[in-house]
Biopython code that builds the backbone (N, CA, C, O; Angstrom):
import numpy as np
from Bio.PDB.StructureBuilder import StructureBuilder

atoms = [
    (1, "MET", "N", (-8.567, -17.946, 4.535)),
    (1, "MET", "CA", (-8.816, -17.429, 3.112)),
    (1, "MET", "C", (-9.720, -18.191, 2.721)),
    (1, "MET", "O", (-9.629, -18.376, 1.507)),
    (2, "ARG", "N", (-10.686, -18.805, 3.263)),
    (2, "ARG", "CA", (-11.938, -19.469, 2.549)),
    (2, "ARG", "C", (-13.110, -18.592, 3.209)),
    (2, "ARG", "O", (-14.181, -18.443, 2.620)),
    (3, "ALA", "N", (-12.845, -18.009, 4.485)),
    (3, "ALA", "CA", (-14.026, -17.375, 4.862)),
    (3, "ALA", "C", (-14.247, -16.048, 3.829)),
    (3, "ALA", "O", (-13.313, -15.569, 3.187)),
    (4, "PRO", "N", (-15.542, -15.569, 3.776)),
    (4, "PRO", "CA", (-16.190, -14.505, 3.262)),
    (4, "PRO", "C", (-15.025, -13.215, 3.501)),
    (4, "PRO", "O", (-14.299, -12.934, 4.455)),
    (5, "ASP", "N", (-15.252, -12.543, 2.034)),
    (5, "ASP", "CA", (-14.787, -11.353, 2.425)),
    (5, "ASP", "C", (-14.737, -10.464, 3.063)),
    (5, "ASP", "O", (-13.719, -9.821, 3.321)),
    (6, "TYR", "N", (-16.519, -10.127, 3.679)),
    (6, "TYR", "CA", (-16.939, -9.229, 4.449)),
    (6, "TYR", "C", (-16.271, -9.722, 5.723)),
    (6, "TYR", "O", (-16.278, -8.818, 6.559)),
    (7, "LEU", "N", (-15.711, -10.807, 6.157)),
    (7, "LEU", "CA", (-15.753, -11.563, 7.545)),
    (7, "LEU", "C", (-14.067, -11.086, 7.617)),
    (7, "LEU", "O", (-13.622, -10.383, 8.524)),
    (8, "LEU", "N", (-13.371, -11.540, 6.648)),
    (8, "LEU", "CA", (-11.956, -10.963, 6.738)),
    (8, "LEU", "C", (-11.611, -9.452, 6.843)),
    (8, "LEU", "O", (-10.703, -9.001, 7.541)),
    (9, "LYS", "N", (-12.424, -8.751, 6.086)),
    (9, "LYS", "CA", (-12.373, -7.418, 6.314)),
    (9, "LYS", "C", (-12.364, -6.964, 7.533)),
    (9, "LYS", "O", (-11.462, -6.410, 8.162)),
    (10, "CYS", "N", (-13.671, -7.300, 7.889)),
    (10, "CYS", "CA", (-14.283, -7.231, 9.372)),
    (10, "CYS", "C", (-12.975, -7.897, 10.709)),
    (10, "CYS", "O", (-12.378, -7.195, 11.525)),
    (11, "LEU", "N", (-12.898, -8.892, 10.593)),
    (11, "LEU", "CA", (-11.532, -9.072, 11.161)),
    (11, "LEU", "C", (-9.851, -8.319, 11.003)),
    (11, "LEU", "O", (-8.884, -8.146, 11.746)),
    (12, "PHE", "N", (-10.103, -8.115, 10.009)),
    (12, "PHE", "CA", (-8.640, -7.352, 9.923)),
    (12, "PHE", "C", (-8.582, -5.798, 10.330)),
    (12, "PHE", "O", (-7.565, -5.283, 10.795)),
    (13, "GLU", "N", (-9.739, -5.134, 10.112)),
    (13, "GLU", "CA", (-10.006, -3.738, 10.822)),
    (13, "GLU", "C", (-9.847, -3.639, 12.025)),
    (13, "GLU", "O", (-9.228, -2.753, 12.615)),
    (14, "ILE", "N", (-10.519, -4.749, 12.568)),
    (14, "ILE", "CA", (-10.370, -4.947, 14.292)),
    (14, "ILE", "C", (-8.668, -5.154, 14.676)),
    (14, "ILE", "O", (-8.199, -4.558, 15.646)),
    (15, "TRP", "N", (-8.048, -5.806, 14.052)),
    (15, "TRP", "CA", (-6.674, -5.974, 14.377)),
    (15, "TRP", "C", (-6.041, -5.026, 14.084)),
    (15, "TRP", "O", (-5.135, -4.797, 14.886)),
    (16, "LEU", "N", (-6.139, -4.154, 13.027)),
    (16, "LEU", "CA", (-5.478, -3.347, 12.752)),
    (16, "LEU", "C", (-5.709, -2.258, 13.959)),
    (16, "LEU", "O", (-4.797, -1.830, 14.666)),
    (17, "LYS", "N", (-7.300, -1.829, 14.084)),
    (17, "LYS", "CA", (-7.314, -0.653, 15.256)),
    (17, "LYS", "C", (-6.608, -0.879, 16.315)),
    (17, "LYS", "O", (-6.092, 0.098, 16.857)),
    (18, "LYS", "N", (-6.382, -2.322, 16.929)),
    (18, "LYS", "CA", (-5.947, -2.564, 18.071)),
    (18, "LYS", "C", (-4.637, -2.439, 18.039)),
    (18, "LYS", "O", (-4.162, -1.776, 18.961)),
    (19, "ILE", "N", (-3.668, -3.011, 17.007)),
    (19, "ILE", "CA", (-2.746, -2.536, 16.923)),
    (19, "ILE", "C", (-1.764, -1.294, 16.820)),
    (19, "ILE", "O", (-0.613, -0.996, 17.138)),
    (20, "ARG", "N", (-3.074, -0.640, 16.083)),
    (20, "ARG", "CA", (-2.466, 0.885, 15.968)),
    (20, "ARG", "C", (-2.728, 1.652, 17.263)),
    (20, "ARG", "O", (-2.036, 2.663, 17.385)),
    (21, "LYS", "N", (-3.585, 1.385, 18.259)),
    (21, "LYS", "CA", (-3.808, 1.941, 19.270)),
    (21, "LYS", "C", (-2.706, 1.337, 20.469)),
    (21, "LYS", "O", (-2.431, 1.946, 21.503)),
    (22, "SER", "N", (-2.248, 0.231, 20.141)),
    (22, "SER", "CA", (-1.185, -0.032, 21.056)),
    (22, "SER", "C", (-0.036, 0.319, 21.023)),
    (22, "SER", "O", (0.743, 0.201, 21.969)),
    (23, "THR", "N", (0.323, 0.970, 19.549)),
    (23, "THR", "CA", (1.804, 1.187, 19.227)),
    (23, "THR", "C", (1.407, 2.666, 18.885)),
    (23, "THR", "O", (2.062, 3.262, 18.030)),
    (24, "GLU", "N", (0.438, 3.233, 19.474)),
    (24, "GLU", "CA", (0.278, 4.918, 19.194)),
    (24, "GLU", "C", (0.251, 5.053, 17.541)),
    (24, "GLU", "O", (0.058, 6.196, 17.126)),
    (25, "LEU", "N", (0.352, 4.448, 16.971)),
    (25, "LEU", "CA", (0.282, 4.940, 15.373)),
    (25, "LEU", "C", (-1.313, 5.379, 14.830)),
    (25, "LEU", "O", (-2.354, 4.825, 15.184)),
    (26, "ILE", "N", (-1.218, 6.239, 14.114)),
    (26, "ILE", "CA", (-2.632, 7.139, 14.024)),
    (26, "ILE", "C", (-2.761, 6.560, 12.403)),
    (26, "ILE", "O", (-1.729, 6.211, 11.830)),
    (27, "ASN", "N", (-4.036, 6.484, 11.730)),
    (27, "ASN", "CA", (-4.266, 6.097, 10.642)),
    (27, "ASN", "C", (-4.461, 7.659, 9.693)),
    (27, "ASN", "O", (-5.291, 8.567, 9.694)),
    (28, "ALA", "N", (-3.301, 7.379, 8.996)),
    (28, "ALA", "CA", (-2.564, 9.192, 8.651)),
    (28, "ALA", "C", (-4.213, 9.452, 7.275)),
    (28, "ALA", "O", (-4.739, 10.564, 7.238)),
    (29, "VAL", "N", (-4.658, 8.503, 6.507)),
    (29, "VAL", "CA", (-5.761, 8.998, 5.497)),
    (29, "VAL", "C", (-6.924, 9.232, 6.252)),
    (29, "VAL", "O", (-7.889, 9.901, 5.880)),
    (30, "ALA", "N", (-6.785, 8.615, 7.401)),
    (30, "ALA", "CA", (-7.999, 9.241, 8.345)),
    (30, "ALA", "C", (-8.388, 11.037, 8.507)),
    (30, "ALA", "O", (-9.455, 11.549, 8.844)),
    (31, "ASN", "N", (-7.363, 11.556, 8.209)),
    (31, "ASN", "CA", (-6.693, 13.139, 8.797)),
    (31, "ASN", "C", (-6.935, 13.671, 7.469)),
    (31, "ASN", "O", (-6.538, 14.832, 7.371)),
    (32, "PHE", "N", (-7.429, 13.222, 6.474)),
    (32, "PHE", "CA", (-7.293, 13.741, 5.457)),
    (32, "PHE", "C", (-8.459, 13.548, 4.642)),
    (32, "PHE", "O", (-8.833, 12.504, 4.108)),
    (33, "ASP", "N", (-8.963, 14.639, 4.616)),
    (33, "ASP", "CA", (-10.335, 14.630, 3.443)),
    (33, "ASP", "C", (-10.740, 16.257, 2.902)),
    (33, "ASP", "O", (-10.198, 17.360, 2.977)),
    (34, "GLN", "N", (-11.962, 15.729, 2.346)),
    (34, "GLN", "CA", (-12.466, 17.087, 1.307)),
    (34, "GLN", "C", (-12.635, 18.629, 2.601)),
    (34, "GLN", "O", (-12.509, 19.838, 2.406)),
    (35, "LYS", "N", (-12.895, 17.997, 3.611)),
    (35, "LYS", "CA", (-12.977, 18.931, 4.829)),
    (35, "LYS", "C", (-11.638, 20.093, 5.036)),
    (35, "LYS", "O", (-11.648, 21.297, 5.290)),
    (36, "LYS", "N", (-10.737, 19.301, 4.844)),
    (36, "LYS", "CA", (-9.352, 19.620, 5.422)),
    (36, "LYS", "C", (-8.932, 20.749, 3.940)),
    (36, "LYS", "O", (-8.420, 21.865, 4.037)),
    (37, "LEU", "N", (-9.315, 20.070, 2.698)),
    (37, "LEU", "CA", (-8.998, 20.991, 1.555)),
    (37, "LEU", "C", (-9.618, 22.388, 1.444)),
    (37, "LEU", "O", (-9.151, 23.336, 0.812)),
    (38, "VAL", "N", (-10.723, 22.359, 2.146)),
    (38, "VAL", "CA", (-11.852, 23.509, 2.087)),
    (38, "VAL", "C", (-10.858, 24.521, 3.046)),
    (38, "VAL", "O", (-10.464, 25.639, 2.712)),
    (39, "SER", "N", (-10.549, 23.781, 4.393)),
    (39, "SER", "CA", (-9.773, 24.754, 5.246)),
    (39, "SER", "C", (-8.631, 24.990, 4.821)),
    (39, "SER", "O", (-8.276, 26.154, 5.006)),
    (40, "TRP", "N", (-7.844, 24.276, 4.273)),
    (40, "TRP", "CA", (-6.188, 24.778, 3.637)),
    (40, "TRP", "C", (-7.141, 25.915, 2.914)),
    (40, "TRP", "O", (-6.990, 26.899, 3.638)),
    (41, "HIS", "N", (-8.115, 26.303, 1.771)),
    (41, "HIS", "CA", (-8.001, 27.289, 1.025)),
    (41, "HIS", "C", (-8.783, 28.421, 1.500)),
    (41, "HIS", "O", (-8.949, 29.464, 0.867)),
    (42, "LYS", "N", (-9.328, 28.113, 2.835)),
    (42, "LYS", "CA", (-9.771, 29.280, 3.913)),
    (42, "LYS", "C", (-8.746, 30.178, 4.356)),
    (42, "LYS", "O", (-8.555, 31.391, 4.272)),
    (43, "GLU", "N", (-8.007, 28.969, 4.972)),
    (43, "GLU", "CA", (-6.676, 29.788, 5.814)),
    (43, "GLU", "C", (-5.345, 30.014, 4.617)),
    (43, "GLU", "O", (-4.224, 30.173, 5.100)),
    (44, "ARG", "N", (-5.465, 30.024, 3.308)),
    (44, "ARG", "CA", (-4.818, 30.105, 2.611)),
    (44, "ARG", "C", (-3.449, 29.481, 2.838)),
    (44, "ARG", "O", (-2.402, 30.126, 2.891)),
    (45, "LEU", "N", (-3.532, 28.504, 2.932)),
    (45, "LEU", "CA", (-2.178, 27.486, 3.419)),
    (45, "LEU", "C", (-1.252, 27.642, 2.338)),
    (45, "LEU", "O", (-0.146, 28.159, 2.498)),
    (46, "LEU", "N", (-1.685, 27.197, 1.209)),
    (46, "LEU", "CA", (-0.659, 26.564, 0.079)),
    (46, "LEU", "C", (-0.026, 28.133, -0.453)),
    (46, "LEU", "O", (1.101, 28.137, -0.948)),
    (47, "PRO", "N", (-0.700, 29.281, -0.344)),
    (47, "PRO", "CA", (0.114, 30.530, -0.733)),
    (47, "PRO", "C", (0.815, 30.999, 0.336)),
    (47, "PRO", "O", (1.638, 31.871, 0.058)),
    (48, "TYR", "N", (0.717, 30.625, 1.655)),
    (48, "TYR", "CA", (1.479, 31.169, 2.576)),
    (48, "TYR", "C", (2.405, 30.338, 2.408)),
    (48, "TYR", "O", (3.451, 30.822, 2.841)),
    (49, "LEU", "N", (2.634, 28.727, 1.750)),
    (49, "LEU", "CA", (3.758, 28.124, 2.308)),
    (49, "LEU", "C", (4.771, 28.263, 0.876)),
    (49, "LEU", "O", (5.951, 27.931, 0.991)),
    (50, "ASP", "N", (4.328, 28.696, -0.280)),
    (50, "ASP", "CA", (4.972, 29.269, -1.246)),
    (50, "ASP", "C", (5.769, 30.364, -0.674)),
    (50, "ASP", "O", (6.999, 30.325, -0.713)),
    (51, "LEU", "N", (5.053, 31.441, -0.088)),
    (51, "LEU", "CA", (5.484, 32.754, 0.395)),
    (51, "LEU", "C", (6.627, 32.607, 1.074)),
    (51, "LEU", "O", (7.579, 33.300, 0.716)),
    (52, "LYS", "N", (6.801, 31.617, 2.274)),
    (52, "LYS", "CA", (7.873, 31.107, 2.947)),
    (52, "LYS", "C", (8.585, 30.444, 2.143)),
    (52, "LYS", "O", (9.774, 30.698, 2.334)),
    (53, "ALA", "N", (8.425, 29.748, 1.369)),
    (53, "ALA", "CA", (9.740, 29.017, 0.858)),
    (53, "ALA", "C", (10.166, 30.302, -0.160)),
    (53, "ALA", "O", (11.349, 30.643, -0.162)),
    (54, "TRP", "N", (9.533, 30.768, -0.726)),
    (54, "TRP", "CA", (10.246, 32.083, -1.545)),
    (54, "TRP", "C", (11.040, 32.890, -0.781)),
    (54, "TRP", "O", (12.189, 33.042, -1.195)),
    (55, "ALA", "N", (10.690, 33.510, 0.340)),
    (55, "ALA", "CA", (11.358, 34.050, 1.265)),
    (55, "ALA", "C", (12.421, 33.761, 2.158)),
    (55, "ALA", "O", (13.127, 34.584, 2.740)),
    (56, "LYS", "N", (12.500, 32.053, 2.242)),
    (56, "LYS", "CA", (13.917, 31.605, 2.806)),
    (56, "LYS", "C", (14.753, 31.423, 1.598)),
    (56, "LYS", "O", (15.915, 31.828, 1.576)),
    (57, "LEU", "N", (14.048, 30.664, 0.320)),
    (57, "LEU", "CA", (15.188, 30.921, -0.816)),
    (57, "LEU", "C", (15.842, 32.103, -1.160)),
    (57, "LEU", "O", (16.976, 32.039, -1.635)),
    (58, "PHE", "N", (15.151, 33.435, -0.946)),
    (58, "PHE", "CA", (15.946, 34.751, -1.253)),
    (58, "PHE", "C", (16.101, 35.157, 0.258)),
    (58, "PHE", "O", (15.586, 36.270, 0.370)),
    (59, "ASN", "N", (16.403, 34.892, 1.004)),
    (59, "ASN", "CA", (16.686, 35.306, 2.023)),
    (59, "ASN", "C", (16.125, 36.480, 2.486)),
    (59, "ASN", "O", (16.782, 37.456, 2.847)),
    (60, "VAL", "N", (14.664, 36.382, 2.479)),
    (60, "VAL", "CA", (13.849, 37.863, 2.679)),
    (60, "VAL", "C", (13.075, 37.621, 3.948)),
    (60, "VAL", "O", (12.598, 36.516, 4.206)),
    (61, "ASN", "N", (12.966, 38.586, 4.674)),
    (61, "ASN", "CA", (12.264, 38.737, 5.887)),
    (61, "ASN", "C", (10.661, 38.939, 5.917)),
    (61, "ASN", "O", (10.331, 40.100, 5.671)),
    (62, "ILE", "N", (9.697, 38.126, 6.145)),
    (62, "ILE", "CA", (8.352, 38.946, 5.493)),
    (62, "ILE", "C", (7.577, 39.111, 7.200)),
    (62, "ILE", "O", (7.342, 38.220, 8.016)),
    (63, "PRO", "N", (7.379, 40.291, 7.274)),
    (63, "PRO", "CA", (7.018, 40.608, 8.706)),
    (63, "PRO", "C", (5.284, 39.981, 8.915)),
    (63, "PRO", "O", (4.669, 39.956, 7.849)),
    (64, "ASN", "N", (4.815, 39.695, 9.644)),
    (64, "ASN", "CA", (3.607, 39.003, 9.851)),
    (64, "ASN", "C", (2.545, 40.194, 9.279)),
    (64, "ASN", "O", (1.683, 39.940, 8.438)),
    (65, "ARG", "N", (2.677, 41.064, 9.664)),
    (65, "ARG", "CA", (1.331, 41.923, 8.993)),
    (65, "ARG", "C", (1.295, 42.057, 7.507)),
    (65, "ARG", "O", (0.366, 42.412, 6.782)),
    (66, "LEU", "N", (2.767, 41.618, 7.154)),
    (66, "LEU", "CA", (2.499, 41.937, 5.267)),
    (66, "LEU", "C", (2.410, 40.632, 5.119)),
    (66, "LEU", "O", (2.113, 40.445, 3.939)),
    (67, "PHE", "N", (2.537, 39.279, 5.863)),
    (67, "PHE", "CA", (1.755, 38.330, 5.110)),
    (67, "PHE", "C", (0.181, 38.550, 5.401)),
    (67, "PHE", "O", (-0.551, 38.061, 4.540)),
    (68, "TYR", "N", (-0.383, 39.131, 6.352)),
    (68, "TYR", "CA", (-1.542, 39.072, 6.418)),
    (68, "TYR", "C", (-2.368, 40.233, 5.056)),
    (68, "TYR", "O", (-3.302, 40.018, 4.284)),
    (69, "LYS", "N", (-1.544, 41.372, 5.261)),
    (69, "LYS", "CA", (-2.208, 42.052, 3.999)),
    (69, "LYS", "C", (-2.166, 41.319, 2.653)),
    (69, "LYS", "O", (-3.097, 41.485, 1.865)),
    (70, "MET", "N", (-0.861, 40.301, 2.266)),
    (70, "MET", "CA", (-0.769, 39.913, 1.335)),
    (70, "MET", "C", (-2.198, 38.801, 0.824)),
    (70, "MET", "O", (-2.975, 38.823, -0.131)),
    (71, "LEU", "N", (-2.017, 37.889, 2.026)),
    (71, "LEU", "CA", (-2.827, 36.764, 1.966)),
    (71, "LEU", "C", (-4.672, 36.800, 2.484)),
    (71, "LEU", "O", (-5.629, 36.108, 2.136)),
    (72, "PHE", "N", (-4.570, 37.636, 3.183)),
    (72, "PHE", "CA", (-6.090, 38.442, 3.901)),
    (72, "PHE", "C", (-6.610, 39.406, 3.706)),
    (72, "PHE", "O", (-7.421, 39.734, 4.572)),
    (73, "ILE", "N", (-6.437, 40.323, 2.538)),
    (73, "ILE", "CA", (-7.125, 41.345, 2.297)),
    (73, "ILE", "C", (-8.080, 41.741, 2.120)),
    (73, "ILE", "O", (-8.361, 42.940, 2.121)),
    (74, "ASP", "N", (-9.214, 40.346, 1.816)),
    (74, "ASP", "CA", (-10.211, 40.273, 1.652)),
    (74, "ASP", "C", (-11.059, 39.633, 2.746)),
    (74, "ASP", "O", (-12.193, 39.265, 2.443)),
    (75, "ASP", "N", (-10.514, 39.432, 4.265)),
    (75, "ASP", "CA", (-10.903, 38.725, 5.211)),
    (75, "ASP", "C", (-11.683, 39.818, 5.761)),
    (75, "ASP", "O", (-11.372, 41.009, 5.733)),
    (76, "ALA", "N", (-12.986, 39.172, 6.390)),
    (76, "ALA", "CA", (-13.732, 39.857, 7.425)),
    (76, "ALA", "C", (-14.088, 39.273, 8.545)),
    (76, "ALA", "O", (-15.153, 39.551, 9.096)),
    (77, "SER", "N", (-13.329, 38.483, 8.967)),
    (77, "SER", "CA", (-13.659, 37.602, 10.226)),
    (77, "SER", "C", (-13.434, 38.028, 11.754)),
    (77, "SER", "O", (-13.854, 37.418, 12.737)),
    (78, "GLY", "N", (-12.574, 39.371, 11.737)),
    (78, "GLY", "CA", (-12.600, 40.055, 12.618)),
    (78, "GLY", "C", (-11.051, 39.982, 13.514)),
    (78, "GLY", "O", (-10.603, 40.859, 14.253)),
    (79, "LYS", "N", (-10.470, 38.734, 13.200)),
    (79, "LYS", "CA", (-9.227, 38.441, 13.731)),
    (79, "LYS", "C", (-8.163, 39.104, 13.382)),
    (79, "LYS", "O", (-7.941, 39.434, 12.217)),
    (80, "SER", "N", (-7.280, 39.404, 14.520)),
    (80, "SER", "CA", (-6.276, 40.159, 13.903)),
    (80, "SER", "C", (-5.254, 39.868, 13.565)),
    (80, "SER", "O", (-4.978, 38.711, 13.881)),
    (81, "ALA", "N", (-4.268, 40.540, 12.878)),
    (81, "ALA", "CA", (-3.159, 39.651, 11.955)),
    (81, "ALA", "C", (-2.524, 39.053, 12.511)),
    (81, "ALA", "O", (-2.044, 38.071, 11.946)),
    (82, "ALA", "N", (-2.187, 39.322, 13.900)),
    (82, "ALA", "CA", (-1.569, 38.182, 15.008)),
    (82, "ALA", "C", (-1.946, 36.622, 14.979)),
    (82, "ALA", "O", (-1.376, 35.581, 14.652)),
    (83, "GLU", "N", (-3.321, 37.031, 15.539)),
    (83, "GLU", "CA", (-4.045, 35.709, 15.536)),
    (83, "GLU", "C", (-4.094, 34.803, 14.087)),
    (83, "GLU", "O", (-3.718, 33.631, 14.066)),
    (84, "ILE", "N", (-4.513, 35.378, 13.108)),
    (84, "ILE", "CA", (-4.174, 34.521, 11.975)),
    (84, "ILE", "C", (-3.079, 34.271, 11.710)),
    (84, "ILE", "O", (-3.044, 33.148, 11.206)),
    (85, "GLN", "N", (-1.815, 34.858, 11.794)),
    (85, "GLN", "CA", (-0.728, 34.346, 11.487)),
    (85, "GLN", "C", (-0.360, 33.056, 12.520)),
    (85, "GLN", "O", (0.181, 32.066, 12.028)),
    (86, "ARG", "N", (-0.637, 33.093, 13.823)),
    (86, "ARG", "CA", (-0.557, 32.337, 14.538)),
    (86, "ARG", "C", (-1.457, 30.721, 13.746)),
    (86, "ARG", "O", (-0.980, 29.586, 13.766)),
    (87, "THR", "N", (-2.016, 30.890, 13.490)),
    (87, "THR", "CA", (-2.823, 29.918, 13.235)),
    (87, "THR", "C", (-2.520, 29.389, 12.022)),
    (87, "THR", "O", (-2.674, 28.184, 11.826)),
    (88, "VAL", "N", (-1.997, 30.325, 10.944)),
    (88, "VAL", "CA", (-1.718, 29.808, 9.578)),
    (88, "VAL", "C", (-0.344, 29.284, 9.808)),
    (88, "VAL", "O", (-0.088, 28.310, 9.100)),
    (89, "ASN", "N", (0.348, 29.562, 10.388)),
    (89, "ASN", "CA", (1.868, 29.178, 10.626)),
    (89, "ASN", "C", (1.827, 27.999, 11.113)),
    (89, "ASN", "O", (2.623, 27.159, 10.695)),
    (90, "LYS", "N", (0.750, 27.633, 12.250)),
    (90, "LYS", "CA", (0.439, 26.212, 12.746)),
    (90, "LYS", "C", (0.458, 25.125, 11.705)),
    (90, "LYS", "O", (1.256, 24.209, 11.510)),
    (91, "ASN", "N", (-0.835, 25.546, 10.987)),
    (91, "ASN", "CA", (-1.389, 24.524, 10.331)),
    (91, "ASN", "C", (-0.333, 24.283, 9.009)),
    (91, "ASN", "O", (-0.136, 23.201, 8.458)),
    (92, "ALA", "N", (0.202, 25.411, 8.703)),
    (92, "ALA", "CA", (0.997, 25.015, 7.671)),
    (92, "ALA", "C", (2.141, 24.091, 8.103)),
    (92, "ALA", "O", (2.470, 23.076, 7.490)),
    (93, "MET", "N", (2.741, 24.577, 9.285)),
    (93, "MET", "CA", (3.564, 23.518, 9.454)),
    (93, "MET", "C", (3.271, 22.220, 9.751)),
    (93, "MET", "O", (4.210, 21.432, 9.637)),
    (94, "LYS", "N", (1.999, 21.700, 10.175)),
    (94, "LYS", "CA", (1.590, 20.537, 10.259)),
    (94, "LYS", "C", (1.179, 19.762, 8.919)),
    (94, "LYS", "O", (1.003, 18.557, 8.738)),
    (95, "LEU", "N", (1.068, 21.030, 7.891)),
    (95, "LEU", "CA", (0.421, 20.480, 6.453)),
    (95, "LEU", "C", (2.238, 19.841, 6.195)),
    (95, "LEU", "O", (2.584, 18.709, 5.856)),
    (96, "MET", "N", (2.922, 20.797, 6.442)),
    (96, "MET", "CA", (4.331, 19.893, 5.797)),
    (96, "MET", "C", (4.932, 18.943, 6.691)),
    (96, "MET", "O", (5.984, 18.441, 6.297)),
    (97, "SER", "N", (4.478, 18.579, 7.837)),
    (97, "SER", "CA", (4.684, 17.374, 8.635)),
    (97, "SER", "C", (4.733, 16.238, 7.609)),
    (97, "SER", "O", (4.116, 16.159, 6.546)),
    (98, "GLU", "N", (5.669, 15.309, 8.198)),
    (98, "GLU", "CA", (5.763, 13.753, 7.512)),
    (98, "GLU", "C", (4.454, 13.003, 7.702)),
    (98, "GLU", "O", (4.160, 12.175, 6.839)),
    (99, "GLU", "N", (3.720, 13.176, 8.622)),
    (99, "GLU", "CA", (2.394, 12.882, 8.951)),
    (99, "GLU", "C", (1.661, 13.063, 7.661)),
    (99, "GLU", "O", (1.440, 12.010, 7.063)),
    (100, "TYR", "N", (1.267, 14.080, 7.140)),
    (100, "TYR", "CA", (0.586, 15.063, 6.229)),
    (100, "TYR", "C", (1.079, 14.461, 4.854)),
    (100, "TYR", "O", (0.342, 13.833, 4.094)),
    (101, "ILE", "N", (2.385, 14.722, 4.631)),
    (101, "ILE", "CA", (2.814, 14.359, 3.701)),
    (101, "ILE", "C", (2.570, 12.925, 3.073)),
    (101, "ILE", "O", (2.330, 12.741, 1.880)),
    (102, "PHE", "N", (2.676, 11.805, 4.158)),
    (102, "PHE", "CA", (2.353, 10.450, 3.963)),
    (102, "PHE", "C", (1.212, 10.382, 3.230)),
    (102, "PHE", "O", (1.078, 9.944, 2.088)),
    (103, "ALA", "N", (-0.062, 11.104, 4.373)),
    (103, "ALA", "CA", (-1.028, 11.008, 4.517)),
    (103, "ALA", "C", (-1.791, 11.255, 3.025)),
    (103, "ALA", "O", (-2.639, 10.488, 2.569)),
    (104, "LEU", "N", (-1.285, 12.554, 2.328)),
    (104, "LEU", "CA", (-1.545, 12.360, 1.002)),
    (104, "LEU", "C", (-0.741, 11.605, 0.070)),
    (104, "LEU", "O", (-1.090, 11.796, -1.095)),
    (105, "GLN", "N", (0.170, 10.853, 0.208)),
    (105, "GLN", "CA", (0.750, 10.047, -0.963)),
    (105, "GLN", "C", (-0.197, 8.819, -0.445)),
    (105, "GLN", "O", (-0.476, 7.970, -1.291)),
    (106, "CYS", "N", (-0.667, 8.671, 0.760)),
    (106, "CYS", "CA", (-1.886, 7.322, 0.675)),
    (106, "CYS", "C", (-2.895, 7.754, -0.009)),
    (106, "CYS", "O", (-3.474, 6.940, -0.728)),
    (107, "GLU", "N", (-3.316, 9.011, 0.035)),
    (107, "GLU", "CA", (-4.767, 9.373, -0.726)),
    (107, "GLU", "C", (-4.530, 9.345, -2.043)),
    (107, "GLU", "O", (-5.402, 8.902, -2.790)),
    (108, "ALA", "N", (-3.290, 9.822, -2.558)),
    (108, "ALA", "CA", (-3.176, 9.457, -4.260)),
    (108, "ALA", "C", (-2.901, 8.011, -4.470)),
    (108, "ALA", "O", (-3.211, 7.561, -5.573)),
    (109, "PHE", "N", (-2.443, 7.316, -3.716)),
    (109, "PHE", "CA", (-2.238, 5.830, -4.107)),
    (109, "PHE", "C", (-3.954, 5.256, -4.262)),
    (109, "PHE", "O", (-4.288, 4.634, -5.270)),
    (110, "ARG", "N", (-4.639, 5.462, -3.490)),
    (110, "ARG", "CA", (-5.742, 5.621, -3.000)),
    (110, "ARG", "C", (-6.827, 5.378, -4.313)),
    (110, "ARG", "O", (-7.448, 4.413, -4.756)),
    (111, "VAL", "N", (-6.673, 6.933, -4.693)),
    (111, "VAL", "CA", (-7.106, 7.805, -5.835)),
    (111, "VAL", "C", (-6.824, 6.685, -7.289)),
    (111, "VAL", "O", (-7.621, 6.239, -8.115)),
    (112, "HIS", "N", (-5.595, 6.537, -7.156)),
    (112, "HIS", "CA", (-5.315, 5.709, -8.367)),
    (112, "HIS", "C", (-5.699, 4.426, -8.174)),
    (112, "HIS", "O", (-6.682, 4.301, -8.904)),
    (113, "PHE", "N", (-5.504, 3.398, -7.619)),
    (113, "PHE", "CA", (-5.760, 2.238, -7.356)),
    (113, "PHE", "C", (-7.383, 2.380, -7.434)),
    (113, "PHE", "O", (-7.885, 1.285, -7.688)),
    (114, "VAL", "N", (-8.072, 3.128, -7.329)),
    (114, "VAL", "CA", (-9.923, 2.930, -7.416)),
    (114, "VAL", "C", (-10.016, 3.186, -8.689)),
    (114, "VAL", "O", (-11.051, 2.864, -9.272)),
    (115, "LYS", "N", (-9.118, 3.721, -9.281)),
    (115, "LYS", "CA", (-9.505, 4.802, -10.540)),
    (115, "LYS", "C", (-9.254, 3.568, -11.706)),
    (115, "LYS", "O", (-9.908, 3.329, -12.720)),
    (116, "ASN", "N", (-7.995, 2.853, -11.131)),
    (116, "ASN", "CA", (-7.278, 1.754, -12.085)),
    (116, "ASN", "C", (-7.365, 0.600, -12.260)),
    (116, "ASN", "O", (-6.932, 0.009, -13.249)),
    (117, "PHE", "N", (-8.297, -0.197, -10.741)),
    (117, "PHE", "CA", (-8.185, -1.280, -10.547)),
    (117, "PHE", "C", (-9.450, -1.695, -10.371)),
    (117, "PHE", "O", (-9.910, -2.692, -10.928)),
    (118, "GLU", "N", (-10.230, -0.782, -9.407)),
    (118, "GLU", "CA", (-11.307, -1.598, -8.735)),
    (118, "GLU", "C", (-12.464, -1.579, -10.007)),
    (118, "GLU", "O", (-13.456, -2.299, -9.888)),
    (119, "THR", "N", (-12.299, -0.751, -11.192)),
    (119, "THR", "CA", (-13.099, -0.623, -11.972)),
    (119, "THR", "C", (-12.941, -2.009, -13.231)),
    (119, "THR", "O", (-13.698, -2.428, -14.107)),
    (120, "LYS", "N", (-12.036, -2.265, -12.923)),
    (120, "LYS", "CA", (-11.531, -3.282, -14.300)),
    (120, "LYS", "C", (-11.611, -4.627, -13.484)),
    (120, "LYS", "O", (-11.336, -5.697, -14.029)),
]
sb = StructureBuilder()
sb.init_structure("model")
sb.init_model(0)
sb.init_chain("A")
sb.init_seg("    ")
for serial, (resi, resn, name, xyz) in enumerate(atoms, 1):
    if name == "N":
        sb.init_residue(resn, " ", resi, " ")
    sb.init_atom(name, np.array(xyz, "f"), 0.0, 1.0, " ", f" {name:<3s}", serial, name[0])
structure = sb.get_structure()
């Protein structure tokens, strides 16, 4: 503990990477950044999840073409409704995974910590 902070931090990071690699754990926070938020917006993941949850709650089947019409009415990418649906569904399910939920919790904690403790 008498070593300088920079050295302790460096050695800890090396050790942590080694442990994660040997146990195949990934750094959840590294998978979450501003770029992800932009992609979530472009893919309309949150509205998609809202509609999926609503449909499940009320036992309603929403066909893919209707999802496409509701969410991507202004899309000019030239992609088919089925192609977009496959991509959006896959990414939405990934967003709801334990790994992503944990990453979001870690990011919220990091922001709270930085805001409330680092500057004091």
